[in-house]
All heavy atoms as an XYZ file, in Angstrom:
950
protein
N      27.291    106.782     27.627
C      27.894    105.550     27.910
C      28.366    105.376     29.331
O      28.548    104.405     29.881
C      29.066    105.201     26.899
C      28.542    104.971     25.590
S      29.434    104.422     24.137
C      31.096    104.466     24.767
N      28.610    106.598     29.939
C      29.107    106.468     31.285
C      28.066    106.671     32.332
O      28.282    106.433     33.509
C      30.052    107.713     31.586
O      29.406    109.059     31.464
C      31.272    107.805     30.576
N      26.803    107.053     32.034
C      25.747    107.207     32.954
C      25.964    108.095     33.984
O      25.459    108.047     35.130
C      25.261    105.818     33.419
C      24.706    104.885     32.441
C      24.264    103.643     33.067
C      23.619    102.835     32.027
N      22.900    101.613     32.717
N      26.851    109.022     33.839
C      27.077    110.080     34.719
C      28.387    109.838     35.634
O      28.598    110.421     36.683
N      29.285    108.948     35.200
C      30.402    108.587     35.970
C      31.586    109.552     35.506
O      31.809    109.676     34.247
C      30.764    107.149     35.740
C      29.786    106.201     36.176
C      30.267    104.709     35.825
C      29.202    103.796     36.021
N      29.596    102.380     35.507
N      32.243    110.103     36.492
C      33.404    111.016     36.140
C      34.475    110.657     37.027
O      34.313    110.134     38.061
C      33.005    112.367     36.396
C      31.940    113.058     35.405
C      30.546    112.984     35.938
C      32.088    113.360     34.206
C      29.617    113.407     35.127
C      31.215    113.868     33.446
C      29.906    113.825     33.838
N      35.719    110.890     36.646
C      36.902    110.797     37.467
C      37.258    112.198     38.047
O      37.313    113.138     37.197
C      38.105    110.286     36.634
C      38.097    108.816     36.335
C      39.468    108.522     35.551
C      38.098    107.997     37.522
N      37.403    112.194     39.286
C      37.771    113.506     39.950
C      39.305    113.695     39.792
O      39.916    112.942     39.231
C      37.492    113.342     41.533
O      38.409    112.467     42.116
C      36.009    113.066     41.746
N      39.714    114.919     40.149
C      41.162    115.212     39.973
C      41.997    114.205     40.735
O      43.218    114.146     40.492
C      41.430    116.636     40.314
O      40.893    116.903     41.629
C      40.759    117.667     39.285
N      41.407    113.719     41.924
C      42.281    112.784     42.665
C      42.228    111.352     41.936
O      42.879    110.362     42.617
C      41.715    112.659     44.077
C      41.785    114.036     44.821
C      40.640    114.951     44.500
O      39.437    114.538     44.144
O      40.849    116.194     44.670
N      41.548    111.138     40.909
C      41.451    109.864     40.252
C      40.252    109.013     40.851
O      40.321    107.776     40.554
N      39.453    109.467     41.612
C      38.320    108.615     42.176
C      37.211    108.708     41.280
O      36.871    109.753     40.664
C      38.058    109.061     43.620
C      39.100    108.860     44.571
C      38.770    109.287     45.918
C      40.003    109.123     46.866
N      39.693    109.475     48.170
N      36.368    107.646     41.334
C      35.134    107.510     40.441
C      34.095    108.228     41.224
O      33.723    108.011     42.387
C      34.719    106.173     40.176
C      33.564    105.832     39.380
C      33.764    106.255     37.871
C      33.186    104.427     39.353
N      33.325    109.121     40.467
C      32.289    109.843     41.029
C      30.964    109.771     40.118
O      31.245    109.896     38.847
C      32.555    111.289     41.249
C      31.574    112.157     41.964
C      32.010    113.583     42.016
O      33.123    113.769     42.701
O      31.242    114.540     41.600
N      29.790    109.571     40.651
C      28.660    109.427     39.879
C      27.884    110.770     40.139
O      27.505    111.129     41.226
C      27.848    108.234     40.253
C      26.501    108.247     39.409
C      28.518    106.898     40.016
N      27.738    111.529     39.057
C      27.083    112.704     39.129
C      26.147    112.902     37.875
O      26.491    113.452     36.862
C      28.093    113.908     39.157
C      27.354    115.314     39.509
O      26.199    115.320     39.488
O      28.081    116.241     39.771
N      24.807    112.491     38.126
C      23.842    112.536     36.931
C      23.451    113.885     36.677
O      23.084    114.176     35.505
C      22.657    111.670     37.333
C      23.059    110.217     37.470
C      21.799    109.368     37.653
O      20.886    109.709     38.294
N      21.906    108.162     37.035
N      23.600    114.822     37.505
C      23.271    116.255     37.201
C      24.383    116.828     36.167
O      23.899    117.492     35.212
C      23.186    117.117     38.521
C      23.045    118.580     38.186
C      22.051    116.653     39.379
N      25.557    116.557     36.492
C      26.637    117.064     35.654
C      26.577    116.263     34.225
O      26.780    116.832     33.167
C      28.021    116.879     36.127
C      28.247    117.932     37.131
S      28.078    119.549     36.309
C      29.396    119.553     35.258
N      25.950    114.901     34.230
C      25.802    114.224     33.009
C      24.736    114.997     32.189
O      24.885    115.270     30.938
C      25.277    112.868     33.244
C      25.006    112.124     32.044
C      23.881    111.160     32.039
N      22.675    111.627     32.602
C      21.864    110.926     33.303
N      22.046    109.752     33.547
N      20.706    111.509     33.852
N      23.690    115.483     32.843
C      22.646    116.310     32.087
C      23.189    117.517     31.667
O      22.873    118.115     30.521
C      21.352    116.470     32.999
C      20.669    115.166     33.378
O      20.923    114.075     32.807
O      19.883    115.255     34.292
N      24.107    118.246     32.356
C      24.733    119.366     31.806
C      25.643    119.161     30.615
O      25.494    119.826     29.685
C      25.585    120.166     32.931
C      26.402    121.229     32.552
C      24.679    120.618     34.116
N      26.381    118.103     30.617
C      27.297    117.733     29.593
C      26.619    117.352     28.305
O      26.893    117.781     27.225
C      28.278    116.687     30.036
C      29.238    117.103     31.154
C      30.359    118.021     30.660
O      30.777    117.824     29.520
O      30.699    118.904     31.413
N      25.625    116.388     28.547
C      24.863    115.857     27.415
C      23.902    116.736     26.793
O      23.418    116.841     25.691
C      24.243    114.533     27.698
C      25.244    113.384     27.991
S      26.537    113.334     26.658
C      25.577    113.059     25.215
N      23.226    117.574     27.772
C      22.281    118.631     27.369
C      21.094    117.975     26.589
O      20.615    117.023     27.086
C      22.896    119.707     26.510
O      22.096    120.722     26.057
N      20.710    118.536     25.412
C      19.542    118.095     24.632
C      19.941    117.130     23.676
O      19.109    116.719     22.784
C      18.922    119.363     24.084
C      18.537    120.512     25.041
S      17.043    120.096     25.906
C      15.943    120.165     24.523
N      21.231    116.625     23.690
C      21.632    115.691     22.710
C      20.798    114.374     22.840
O      20.865    113.792     23.985
C      23.068    115.457     22.841
O      23.751    116.757     22.758
C      23.645    114.544     21.663
N      20.233    113.864     21.932
C      19.470    112.573     22.007
C      20.632    111.428     22.208
O      21.603    111.543     21.435
C      18.818    112.280     20.739
C      18.943    113.649     19.815
C      19.857    114.422     20.563
N      20.352    110.558     23.066
C      21.174    109.488     23.297
C      20.556    108.136     23.036
O      19.476    107.872     23.400
C      21.642    109.417     24.852
C      22.256    110.791     25.235
C      22.476    108.348     25.156
C      22.312    110.901     26.764
N      21.202    107.425     22.146
C      20.601    106.148     21.635
C      20.966    105.010     22.570
O      22.083    104.965     23.152
C      21.059    105.825     20.229
C      20.661    106.840     19.107
C      21.403    106.452     17.812
C      19.223    106.988     18.913
N      20.146    103.985     22.691
C      20.452    102.770     23.423
C      21.672    102.161     22.757
O      21.896    102.236     21.506
C      19.228    101.894     23.355
C      18.148    102.774     22.948
C      18.702    103.942     22.186
N      22.450    101.529     23.540
C      23.766    100.771     23.206
C      23.513     99.776     22.047
O      24.126     99.674     21.069
C      24.531    100.116     24.337
C      25.583     99.336     23.803
C      24.925    101.121     25.422
N      22.369     99.011     22.225
C      21.948     98.085     21.210
C      21.704     98.712     19.847
O      22.238     98.141     18.810
C      20.767     97.247     21.541
C      20.919     96.397     22.953
C      20.694     97.317     24.142
O      20.089     98.459     24.120
O      21.156     96.863     25.153
N      21.074     99.869     19.792
C      20.775    100.386     18.526
C      22.081    101.014     17.864
O      22.377    100.950     16.619
C      19.864    101.467     18.669
C      19.340    102.184     17.370
C      18.308    103.005     17.452
C      17.810    103.654     16.110
N      16.739    104.451     16.061
N      22.922    101.546     18.737
C      24.217    102.088     18.248
C      25.040    100.926     17.701
O      25.750    101.048     16.549
C      24.971    102.682     19.302
S      24.361    104.306     19.821
N      25.109     99.726     18.379
C      25.861     98.638     17.907
C      25.354     98.237     16.561
O      26.063     97.817     15.730
C      25.825     97.562     18.948
N      24.111     98.161     16.551
C      23.428     97.662     15.187
C      23.709     98.444     14.088
O      24.150     98.013     12.987
C      21.924     97.481     15.458
C      21.227     96.442     14.488
C      19.804     96.283     14.826
N      19.539     95.955     16.230
C      18.775     96.643     17.283
N      18.128     97.688     16.817
N      18.649     96.196     18.386
N      23.728     99.872     14.312
C      24.054    100.780     13.236
C      25.504    100.676     12.864
O      25.824    100.718     11.691
C      23.744    102.192     13.707
O      22.386    102.370     13.942
N      26.368    100.451     13.739
C      27.826    100.319     13.491
C      28.137     99.063     12.654
O      28.826     99.125     11.631
C      28.662    100.365     14.798
C      28.574    101.598     15.439
C      30.043     99.950     14.501
C      29.194    101.783     16.857
N      27.460     97.938     12.972
C      27.645     96.733     12.235
C      27.113     96.867     10.837
O      27.793     96.450      9.843
C      27.115     95.524     12.969
C      27.002     94.310     12.182
C      27.817     95.268     14.352
N      25.910     97.373     10.663
C      25.270     97.578      9.416
C      26.194     98.439      8.518
O      26.400     98.220      7.395
C      23.901     98.230      9.488
C      22.879     97.148      9.946
C      21.525     97.910     10.096
C      20.479     96.843     10.498
N      19.172     97.617     10.561
N      26.721     99.559      9.139
C      27.498    100.546      8.293
C      28.840     99.861      7.918
O      29.302    100.011      6.775
C      27.750    101.651      9.294
O      28.656    102.642      8.538
N      29.438     99.131      8.748
C      30.631     98.370      8.449
C      30.444     97.270      7.349
O      31.240     97.199      6.491
C      31.297     97.746      9.721
N      29.312     96.603      7.489
C      28.967     95.677      6.376
C      28.693     96.291      5.083
O      29.059     95.731      4.040
C      27.747     94.777      6.822
S      28.044     93.663      8.211
N      28.218     97.501      4.987
C      28.015     98.224      3.738
C      29.216     98.818      3.249
O      29.354     99.189      2.158
C      27.055     99.409      3.986
C      25.532     98.812      4.123
C      24.640    100.079      3.999
N      24.947    101.166      4.953
C      24.347    101.314      6.135
N      23.419    100.506      6.538
N      24.617    102.369      6.911
N      30.292     98.894      4.140
C      31.582     99.400      3.683
C      31.672    100.919      3.775
O      32.574    101.643      3.202
N      30.722    101.578      4.618
C      30.641    102.948      4.819
C      31.904    103.487      5.461
O      32.424    102.898      6.326
C      29.467    103.395      5.584
C      28.194    103.125      4.977
O      28.171    102.792      3.736
O      27.126    103.121      5.589
N      32.402    104.600      5.103
C      33.566    105.221      5.711
C      33.167    106.088      6.922
O      33.906    106.247      8.024
C      34.378    106.193      4.795
C      35.026    105.409      3.565
C      35.727    106.309      2.723
C      36.499    105.427      1.664
N      37.282    106.348      0.855
N      31.863    106.626      6.948
C      31.463    107.343      8.012
C      30.117    106.936      8.425
O      29.299    106.387      7.632
C      31.402    108.767      7.589
C      32.624    109.416      7.195
C      32.893    109.558      5.728
C      33.679    109.726      8.074
C      34.201    110.045      5.441
C      34.819    110.223      7.630
C      35.054    110.413      6.308
O      36.267    110.912      5.916
N      29.670    107.231      9.691
C      28.396    106.822     10.147
C      27.921    107.981     11.034
O      28.607    108.473     11.964
C      28.443    105.588     11.062
C      27.082    105.203     11.908
C      25.934    104.920     10.892
C      27.451    104.114     12.725
N      26.732    108.438     10.635
C      26.109    109.580     11.547
C      24.713    108.919     12.015
O      23.943    108.528     11.357
C      25.846    110.795     10.743
O      26.967    111.259     10.204
C      25.196    111.925     11.560
N      24.530    108.921     13.296
C      23.389    108.364     13.910
C      23.002    109.261     15.008
O      23.868    109.688     15.906
C      23.713    106.964     14.466
C      22.550    106.155     14.854
C      21.614    105.683     13.699
O      22.089    105.457     12.648
O      20.501    105.833     13.971
N      21.730    109.683     15.107
C      20.710    109.448     14.230
C      20.898    110.269     12.897
O      21.690    111.239     12.782
C      19.478    110.128     14.928
C      20.001    111.048     16.012
C      21.396    110.521     16.247
N      20.203    109.763     11.913
C      20.424    110.222     10.520
C      20.145    111.743     10.429
O      20.884    112.450      9.552
C      19.613    109.518      9.539
C      19.823    109.546      8.119
C      21.420    109.388      7.756
C      19.069    108.779      7.178
N      19.242    112.249     11.137
C      18.887    113.712     10.992
C      20.016    114.576     11.434
O      19.901    115.740     11.174
C      17.521    113.967     11.605
C      17.434    113.688     13.147
C      17.067    112.515     13.706
C      17.713    114.552     14.234
N      17.116    112.612     15.098
C      17.489    113.890     15.320
C      18.313    115.879     14.301
C      17.745    114.493     16.662
C      18.471    116.402     15.423
C      18.220    115.780     16.638
N      21.005    114.088     12.130
C      22.082    114.952     12.638
C      22.912    115.502     11.328
O      23.731    116.429     11.495
C      23.026    114.140     13.479
C      22.869    114.451     14.953
C      21.540    114.529     15.508
C      23.992    114.636     15.773
C      21.478    114.896     16.785
C      23.821    114.826     17.116
C      22.557    114.989     17.686
N      22.863    114.850     10.121
C      23.516    115.310      9.047
C      23.032    116.602      8.667
O      23.866    117.397      8.066
C      23.241    114.321      7.912
C      24.036    113.022      7.964
C      23.913    112.139      6.809
C      24.712    110.937      7.002
N      24.744    110.112      5.731
N      21.874    117.127      9.002
C      21.458    118.381      8.739
C      22.376    119.458      9.337
O      22.435    120.587      8.851
C      19.944    118.721      8.955
O      19.776    118.457     10.362
C      19.015    117.706      8.266
N      22.806    119.166     10.590
C      23.653    120.046     11.288
C      25.029    120.351     10.558
O      25.624    121.469     10.710
C      23.979    119.561     12.707
C      22.795    119.563     13.598
C      22.184    118.483     14.098
C      22.127    120.907     13.918
C      21.129    118.609     14.914
C      21.066    120.959     14.651
C      20.542    119.837     15.189
N      25.410    119.460      9.796
C      26.754    119.625      9.056
C      26.494    120.825      8.010
O      27.431    121.543      7.746
C      27.073    118.374      8.278
C      27.408    117.191      9.199
C      27.142    115.908      8.915
C      28.173    117.446     10.345
C      27.510    114.887      9.740
C      28.598    116.321     11.282
C      28.212    115.124     10.960
N      25.287    120.944      7.426
C      25.164    122.005      6.452
C      25.144    123.248      7.293
O      25.750    124.220      6.713
C      23.744    121.754      5.856
C      23.707    120.533      4.925
C      23.394    122.991      4.986
C      22.404    119.984      4.527
N      24.475    123.319      8.376
C      24.544    124.684      9.099
C      25.844    124.929      9.604
O      26.276    126.211      9.521
C      23.589    124.507     10.519
C      22.222    124.455     10.163
C      21.353    123.384     10.444
C      21.582    125.563      9.630
C      20.097    123.258     10.067
C      20.211    125.554      9.302
C      19.504    124.375      9.561
O      18.132    124.394      9.313
N      26.720    123.999      9.978
C      28.109    124.263     10.393
C      28.882    124.792      9.217
O      29.685    125.546      9.359
C      28.667    122.927     11.172
C      28.035    122.698     12.446
C      30.235    123.099     11.276
C      28.349    121.398     12.923
N      28.658    124.184      8.009
C      29.393    124.637      6.768
C      29.148    125.947      6.338
O      29.943    126.697      6.092
C      29.065    123.534      5.683
C      29.784    123.812      4.288
C      31.304    123.667      4.528
C      29.229    122.974      3.262
N      27.712    126.361      6.315
C      27.474    127.667      5.828
C      27.273    128.656      6.853
O      27.439    129.986      6.579
C      26.091    127.527      5.003
C      26.356    126.773      3.766
C      25.660    125.532      3.700
C      27.099    127.303      2.717
C      25.876    124.752      2.433
C      27.246    126.581      1.587
C      26.588    125.295      1.414
N      26.988    128.341      8.184
C      26.766    129.410      9.238
C      27.632    128.985     10.442
O      27.015    128.862     11.531
C      25.353    129.474      9.570
C      24.480    129.650      8.367
C      23.659    128.525      8.029
C      24.362    130.817      7.726
C      22.678    128.776      6.880
C      23.552    130.960      6.568
C      22.761    129.952      6.126
N      28.904    128.902     10.355
C      29.709    128.540     11.499
C      29.677    129.480     12.840
O      29.596    128.996     13.895
C      31.207    128.301     11.030
C      31.061    129.202      9.810
C      29.824    129.105      9.213
N      29.657    130.698     12.522
C      29.560    131.732     13.629
C      28.180    131.657     14.304
O      28.196    131.687     15.482
C      29.755    133.071     12.998
C      31.220    133.407     12.604
C      31.294    132.975     11.038
O      30.222    132.767     10.335
O      32.480    133.013     10.601
N      27.116    131.331     13.540
C      25.739    131.214     14.277
C      25.829    129.949     15.183
O      25.285    130.065     16.300
C      24.700    131.293     13.136
C      23.263    131.058     13.810
C      24.711    132.565     12.384
N      26.222    128.915     14.583
C      26.341    127.682     15.330
C      27.164    127.840     16.604
O      26.806    127.336     17.697
C      26.761    126.516     14.458
C      26.965    125.249     15.358
C      25.735    126.221     13.403
N      28.218    128.504     16.442
C      29.171    128.721     17.629
C      28.541    129.605     18.655
O      28.595    129.248     19.941
C      30.457    129.267     17.086
C      31.482    129.416     18.131
O      31.623    128.411     18.901
O      32.197    130.495     18.284
N      27.886    130.668     18.132
C      27.250    131.555     19.066
C      26.071    130.811     19.840
O      26.073    130.955     21.101
C      26.655    132.700     18.338
C      25.903    133.729     19.192
C      26.173    134.563     20.035
C      24.388    133.573     19.435
N      25.226    135.126     20.693
C      24.060    134.578     20.300
C      23.412    132.703     18.769
C      22.802    134.757     20.794
C      22.058    132.936     19.338
C      21.697    134.024     20.236
N      25.186    130.097     19.099
C      24.240    129.327     19.705
C      24.683    128.304     20.837
O      24.116    128.253     22.047
C      23.228    128.628     18.666
C      22.149    127.933     19.358
C      21.007    128.552     19.784
C      22.173    126.523     19.427
C      20.101    127.872     20.392
C      21.247    125.766     20.042
C      20.064    126.487     20.509
N      25.730    127.612     20.419
C      26.273    126.585     21.345
C      26.747    127.301     22.586
O      26.593    126.859     23.696
C      27.322    125.806     20.773
C      26.856    124.806     19.765
C      27.848    123.836     19.196
O      28.998    124.223     19.040
N      27.590    122.777     18.685
N      27.451    128.419     22.348
C      27.990    129.093     23.564
C      26.909    129.699     24.455
O      26.966    129.540     25.763
C      28.895    130.221     23.030
C      29.516    131.055     24.150
N      30.660    130.430     24.913
C      29.262    132.139     24.684
C      31.025    131.430     25.777
N      30.219    132.403     25.733
N      25.906    130.187     23.808
C      24.672    130.747     24.587
C      23.954    129.620     25.262
O      23.584    129.803     26.621
C      23.779    131.565     23.685
C      22.557    131.947     24.364
C      22.365    132.854     25.265
C      21.333    131.146     24.262
N      21.069    132.856     25.741
C      20.318    131.718     25.173
C      20.862    130.098     23.670
C      18.974    131.385     25.290
C      19.565    129.631     23.763
C      18.647    130.326     24.638
N      23.777    128.479     24.597
C      22.862    127.486     25.000
C      23.509    126.560     26.234
O      22.927    126.040     27.136
C      22.411    126.572     23.932
C      21.344    125.767     24.192
C      20.024    126.172     24.576
C      21.355    124.331     24.030
C      18.966    125.403     24.844
C      20.339    123.440     24.406
C      19.135    124.020     24.704
N      24.787    126.391     26.062
C      25.624    125.369     26.838
C      26.400    125.971     27.985
O      26.679    125.314     28.952
C      26.432    124.526     25.905
C      25.797    123.680     24.898
C      26.718    122.967     23.896
C      24.760    122.712     25.577
N      26.727    127.264     27.805
C      27.555    127.797     28.912
C      26.747    128.870     29.588
O      26.228    129.857     29.073
C      28.802    128.499     28.240
C      29.577    127.366     27.466
C      29.640    129.203     29.329
C      30.708    127.892     26.762
N      26.724    128.740     31.044
C      26.016    129.813     31.811
C      26.724    131.141     31.894
O      27.988    131.244     31.413
C      25.919    129.072     33.194
C      27.142    128.242     33.291
C      27.287    127.737     31.819
N      26.192    132.217     32.378
C      26.762    133.398     32.449
C      27.962    133.350     33.440
O      28.220    132.465     34.098
N      28.765    134.486     33.443
C      29.941    134.469     34.321
C      29.537    134.390     35.732
O      28.652    135.077     36.310
C      30.596    135.892     33.989
C      29.738    136.507     32.885
C      28.518    135.647     32.605
N      30.236    133.616     36.451
C      30.159    133.310     37.880
C      28.925    132.409     38.318
O      28.705    132.212     39.479
N      28.314    131.827     37.238
C      27.228    130.978     37.502
C      27.795    129.488     37.393
O      28.651    129.245     36.549
C      26.107    131.030     36.634
C      25.253    132.424     36.748
C      24.189    132.504     35.774
C      23.408    133.767     35.928
N      22.326    133.867     34.894
N      27.168    128.518     38.149
C      27.614    127.136     38.012
C      27.109    126.599     36.771
O      26.135    127.025     36.127
C      26.974    126.499     39.233
C      25.901    127.437     39.658
C      26.269    128.714     39.239
N      27.833    125.495     36.360
C      27.329    124.765     35.036
C      25.970    124.285     35.047
O      25.241    124.317     34.015
C      28.310    123.730     34.812
N      25.361    124.015     36.229
C      24.028    123.519     36.474
C      23.047    124.669     36.039
O      21.774    124.349     36.025
C      23.736    123.056     37.822
O      24.055    124.029     38.720
C      24.577    121.787     38.018
N      23.477    125.858     35.839
C      22.585    126.939     35.498
C      22.596    127.329     33.999
O      22.197    128.409     33.673
C      22.652    128.135     36.389
C      22.374    127.927     37.861
C      22.498    129.230     38.541
O      22.393    130.312     38.085
O      22.572    129.085     39.838
N      23.127    126.435     33.256
C      23.091    126.722     31.823
C      21.604    126.530     31.257
O      20.804    125.838     31.747
C      23.991    125.771     30.969
O      23.457    124.418     31.121
N      21.408    127.429     30.183
C      19.938    127.344     29.562
C      19.535    125.979     29.199
O      18.482    125.571     29.312
C      20.188    128.352     28.410
C      21.098    129.293     28.791
C      22.196    128.431     29.534
N      20.587    125.174     28.607
C      20.182    123.842     28.222
C      19.718    122.991     29.436
O      18.675    122.124     29.294
C      21.300    123.111     27.492
O      22.392    122.976     28.360
N      20.405    122.989     30.626
C      20.069    122.239     31.812
C      18.757    122.776     32.297
O      17.807    121.954     32.807
C      21.126    122.403     32.818
C      20.762    121.722     34.165
C      20.793    120.233     34.120
C      20.607    119.647     35.467
N      19.431    118.891     35.649
N      18.552    124.081     32.351
C      17.201    124.525     32.809
C      16.081    124.155     31.944
O      15.018    123.679     32.430
C      17.276    126.142     32.825
C      18.218    126.584     34.014
C      15.894    126.659     33.079
C      18.564    128.041     33.875
N      16.357    124.027     30.685
C      15.252    123.511     29.573
C      14.986    122.096     29.886
O      13.791    121.737     29.841
C      15.689    123.848     28.202
C      14.638    123.501     27.172
C      13.483    124.489     27.296
C      15.230    123.805     25.791
N      15.982    121.298     30.113
C      15.702    119.935     30.445
C      15.013    119.724     31.757
O      13.967    118.956     31.712
C      17.137    119.158     30.591
C      17.856    118.721     29.452
C      19.061    118.015     29.902
C      16.995    117.738     28.680
N      15.258    120.543     32.727
C      14.508    120.427     34.136
C      13.178    120.800     33.903
O      12.179    120.126     34.438
C      15.294    121.180     35.172
C      16.573    120.543     35.508
O      16.866    119.350     35.233
O      17.478    121.242     36.103
N      12.877    121.903     33.264
C      11.533    122.548     33.224
C      10.622    121.752     32.518
O       9.499    121.507     32.753
C      11.616    123.993     32.719
C      10.217    124.660     32.391
C      12.318    124.899     33.684
N      11.076    121.254     31.218
C      10.135    120.479     30.408
C      10.153    118.987     30.587
O       9.161    118.331     30.104
C      10.668    120.648     28.883
O      11.944    120.214     28.769
C      10.644    122.095     28.435
N      11.122    118.626     31.291
C      11.215    117.022     31.546
C      11.546    116.239     30.300
O      11.188    115.084     30.187
N      12.274    116.911     29.428
C      12.763    116.179     28.191
C      13.667    114.922     28.394
O      13.813    114.080     27.367
C      13.381    117.268     27.166
C      12.534    118.146     26.536
C      13.297    119.238     25.800
C      11.584    117.427     25.661
N      14.198    114.739     29.504
C      15.115    113.558     29.739
C      14.458    112.294     29.355
O      15.020    111.404     28.737
C      15.723    113.488     31.178
C      16.591    114.563     31.481
C      15.882    115.520     32.356
O      14.737    115.841     32.261
N      16.692    116.218     33.299
N      13.225    112.268     29.747
C      12.454    110.927     29.493
C      12.200    110.636     27.972
O      11.897    109.662     27.563
C      11.140    110.794     30.254
C      10.224    111.857     29.945
C       9.030    111.768     30.901
C       8.162    113.046     30.808
N       7.185    113.133     31.792
N      12.409    111.734     27.159
C      12.199    111.534     25.781
C      13.530    111.402     24.920
O      13.563    110.764     23.872
C      11.462    112.792     25.101
C      10.062    112.888     25.694
C       9.778    113.784     26.567
C       9.020    111.901     25.507
C       8.528    113.971     27.252
C       7.780    112.002     26.115
C       7.558    112.971     26.890
O       6.290    112.960     27.634
N      14.584    112.098     25.379
C      15.891    112.084     24.631
C      16.894    111.148     25.259
O      17.976    110.880     24.638
C      16.514    113.524     24.449
C      15.613    114.408     23.579
C      16.636    114.107     25.818
N      16.762    110.635     26.350
C      17.586    109.758     27.088
C      16.945    108.294     27.044
O      15.804    108.141     27.417
C      17.918    110.091     28.429
C      18.663    111.433     28.695
C      18.900    111.986     29.898
C      19.255    112.050     27.547
C      19.690    113.020     30.055
C      19.995    113.194     27.706
C      20.276    113.719     29.008
O      20.976    114.829     29.167
N      17.707    107.232     26.738
C      17.060    105.927     26.931
C      16.786    105.593     28.389
O      17.442    106.190     29.228
C      18.164    104.927     26.300
C      19.485    105.694     26.471
C      19.104    107.222     26.303
N      15.875    104.585     28.667
C      15.438    104.133     29.957
C      16.695    103.711     30.784
O      16.721    103.949     32.007
C      14.327    103.227     29.958
C      13.068    103.752     29.494
C      11.909    102.795     29.878
O      12.082    102.097     30.741
O      11.021    103.039     29.106
N      17.666    103.036     30.158
C      18.822    102.534     30.899
C      19.651    103.642     31.489
O      20.254    103.408     32.587
C      19.652    101.652     29.996
O      20.111    102.467     28.907
N      19.557    104.841     30.997
C      20.378    105.880     31.356
C      19.597    106.677     32.575
O      20.232    107.188     33.455
C      20.557    107.030     30.260
C      21.652    108.098     30.548
C      22.925    107.435     30.755
C      21.587    108.970     29.386
N      18.340    106.462     32.580
C      17.553    107.120     33.674
C      17.399    106.279     34.957
O      16.760    106.745     35.905
C      16.002    107.482     33.070
C      16.015    108.395     31.860
C      14.621    108.550     31.402
C      16.538    109.771     32.222
N      17.956    105.012     34.903
C      17.832    104.179     35.915
C      18.691    104.673     37.167
O      19.701    105.236     36.997
C      18.528    102.781     35.594
O      18.665    102.009     36.682
N      17.976    104.724     38.375
C      18.703    105.204     39.449
C      19.775    104.186     39.973
O      20.689    104.552     40.790
C      17.559    105.192     40.584
C      16.607    104.260     40.115
C      16.671    104.231     38.635
N      19.849    102.972     39.456
C      20.915    101.990     39.783
C      22.058    102.078     38.772
O      21.880    101.546     37.608
C      20.265    100.585     39.900
C      19.011    100.530     40.891
N      19.173    100.719     42.160
C      17.699    100.396     40.524
C      17.960    100.667     42.584
N      17.094    100.479     41.619
N      23.176    102.553     39.190
C      24.303    102.750     38.325
C      25.490    102.043     38.985
O      25.738    102.269     40.149
C      24.704    104.263     38.089
C      23.435    104.880     37.289
C      25.934    104.329     37.235
C      23.642    106.334     37.184
N      26.035    101.048     38.162
C      27.224    100.373     38.715
C      28.363    101.398     38.866
O      28.629    102.154     37.935
C      27.688     99.198     37.763
C      26.815     98.043     37.652
C      27.459     97.034     36.658
C      26.452     95.976     36.476
N      27.202     95.019     35.495
N      29.082    101.182     40.008
C      30.349    102.108     40.187
C      31.628    101.161     40.357
O      32.554    101.583     40.729
C      30.131    102.975     41.429
C      29.141    103.988     41.096
C      29.834    102.174     42.635
N      31.376     99.938     40.007
C      32.567     98.957     40.075
C      33.444     99.122     38.864
O      32.943     99.158     37.777
C      32.046     97.592     40.302
C      31.360     97.490     41.584
O      31.571     98.251     42.540
O      30.581     96.469     41.662
């Protein structure tokens, strides 16, 4: 939702799409319209919880039965080795090498024109 906007420690707005890719990694990002539609439909049905995309529910099973494995994988996949910058995490390298951004990020997020107002 921020398209790579971050607040610095001085409180200034900074746009850093590289760090956005590091933070979001391989997580699929849905367009705002689809998220809003899902939220409204879920509220109209009276659901207490909403998981979107639906296939994310399978991860709850893994977290329930194999929490250590999930924790180890996330640590290995998202955090680079000691002394390395965050941009050298395996997840960021995989995004760069394969070009998966165009498949897991909506086009609005890939736009080079980002409002900073």
